C-alpha positions as CSV (number, residue, x, y, z in Angstrom):
1,X,-0.1,0.2,-0.1
2,X,2.9,2.3,0.5
3,X,4.5,1.7,-3.2
4,X,5.1,5.1,-5.0
5,X,3.5,3.8,-8.2
6,X,0.0,2.5,-9.1
7,X,-1.0,-0.8,-7.3
8,X,-2.4,-2.2,-10.2
9,X,1.1,-2.8,-11.7
10,X,1.9,-5.1,-8.7
11,X,-1.6,-6.8,-8.6
12,X,-1.6,-10.2,-10.0
13,X,-5.2,-10.8,-9.7
14,X,-6.9,-8.6,-12.3
15,X,-10.5,-9.7,-12.0
16,X,-13.2,-7.3,-10.7
17,X,-13.9,-8.9,-7.4
18,X,-10.4,-9.8,-6.6
19,X,-8.6,-6.3,-7.0
20,X,-5.8,-5.8,-4.3
21,X,-7.3,-2.4,-3.5
22,X,-10.9,-3.9,-3.0
23,X,-9.3,-6.8,-0.8
24,X,-7.7,-4.2,1.6
25,X,-10.7,-2.0,1.7
26,X,-12.9,-4.9,2.6
27,X,-10.7,-6.0,5.3
28,X,-10.6,-2.5,6.7
29,X,-14.4,-2.1,6.2
30,X,-15.0,-5.3,8.2
31,X,-12.9,-4.4,11.1
32,X,-13.8,-0.9,11.8
33,X,-16.5,-1.9,14.2
34,X,-14.4,-3.9,16.4
35,X,-13.9,-3.0,20.0
36,X,-10.3,-3.2,20.1
37,X,-7.0,-1.7,18.6
38,X,-7.7,-3.5,15.3
39,X,-10.3,-0.6,14.7
40,X,-7.6,1.9,14.9
41,X,-5.3,-0.1,12.7
42,X,-8.4,-0.4,10.2
43,X,-8.8,3.3,10.2
44,X,-5.3,4.1,9.3
45,X,-5.2,1.3,6.9
46,X,-8.3,2.8,5.0
47,X,-6.9,6.1,5.2
48,X,-3.6,5.2,3.6
49,X,-5.3,3.3,0.9
50,X,-8.1,5.6,0.1
51,X,-6.1,8.8,0.0
52,X,-3.5,7.3,-2.8
53,X,-4.0,9.3,-6.0
54,X,-4.5,6.2,-8.1
55,X,-7.2,5.1,-5.9
56,X,-8.7,8.5,-5.7
57,X,-9.1,8.7,-9.4
58,X,-10.6,5.1,-9.5
59,X,-13.4,6.4,-7.6
60,X,-13.1,3.9,-4.8
61,X,-12.7,6.7,-2.2
62,X,-15.8,8.1,-3.1
63,X,-17.7,4.7,-3.2
64,X,-16.3,4.2,0.2
65,X,-17.5,7.5,1.8
66,X,-20.9,6.8,0.4
67,X,-20.9,3.5,2.1
68,X,-19.8,5.2,5.4
69,X,-22.6,7.6,5.2
70,X,-25.2,5.1,4.6
71,X,-23.8,3.0,7.6
72,X,-23.6,5.9,9.8
73,X,-27.2,6.9,9.2
74,X,-28.6,3.5,9.6
75,X,-26.9,3.0,13.0
76,X,-27.0,6.2,14.2
77,X,-29.0,5.7,17.3
78,X,-28.4,1.9,18.0
79,X,-26.6,1.7,21.2
80,X,-25.5,-1.9,20.1
81,X,-23.2,-0.2,17.1
82,X,-21.4,2.3,19.3
83,X,-18.1,0.8,18.3
84,X,-18.9,1.2,14.5
85,X,-20.0,4.5,14.9
86,X,-16.9,5.5,16.6
87,X,-14.8,3.4,13.9
88,X,-16.7,5.4,11.2
89,X,-15.7,8.7,12.8
90,X,-12.0,7.5,13.2
91,X,-11.8,6.4,9.8
92,X,-12.8,9.8,8.5
93,X,-10.4,11.7,10.6
94,X,-7.6,9.5,9.4
95,X,-8.6,10.0,5.7
96,X,-9.0,13.8,6.1
97,X,-5.7,13.9,8.2
98,X,-3.6,12.0,5.9
99,X,-5.0,13.0,2.4
100,X,-4.3,16.2,0.4
101,X,-6.9,19.0,1.0
102,X,-7.3,19.7,-2.8
103,X,-8.0,16.0,-3.6
104,X,-10.6,15.6,-0.8
105,X,-12.4,19.0,-0.8
106,X,-14.8,17.7,-3.6
107,X,-15.8,14.7,-1.4
108,X,-16.8,16.7,1.6
109,X,-20.5,17.1,0.4
110,X,-20.7,13.2,0.4
111,X,-20.3,13.1,4.0
112,X,-21.3,16.5,5.4
113,X,-24.9,16.4,5.6
114,X,-25.4,12.7,6.5
115,X,-22.6,12.4,9.1
116,X,-21.5,15.9,10.3
117,X,-24.9,17.6,10.6
118,X,-26.3,14.6,12.1
119,X,-27.9,14.7,15.7
120,X,-26.9,11.9,17.9
121,X,-29.1,10.9,20.6
122,X,-27.2,7.7,21.5
123,X,-26.2,8.5,25.2
124,X,-23.4,6.0,24.9
125,X,-21.5,8.1,22.3
């Protein structure tokens, strides 16, 4: 994930379902709701992948932010999903902390209304 060139050049599986970037995103996506340190590492992993210039150009970052918005809205006031909600917020922090402002500024409307303007009534968050 830290290679200085496109990940597609080192990916041996070129089918749509098995692209290396999608596999790494799915690993991070499955673990951002975990209660332990794996949530923190998943947020950093996702941020490093999603802020790469080749991944931004492919549209994977925008797709992932859309998924985050949907997940956040559907679990907003569910007390059983507090680890997922905090993992979503942590992932957003890491993405916007490690990415370039000019690259991420067009993606802000995707998450601003559904996540940043939302009212959380869950007393556990």
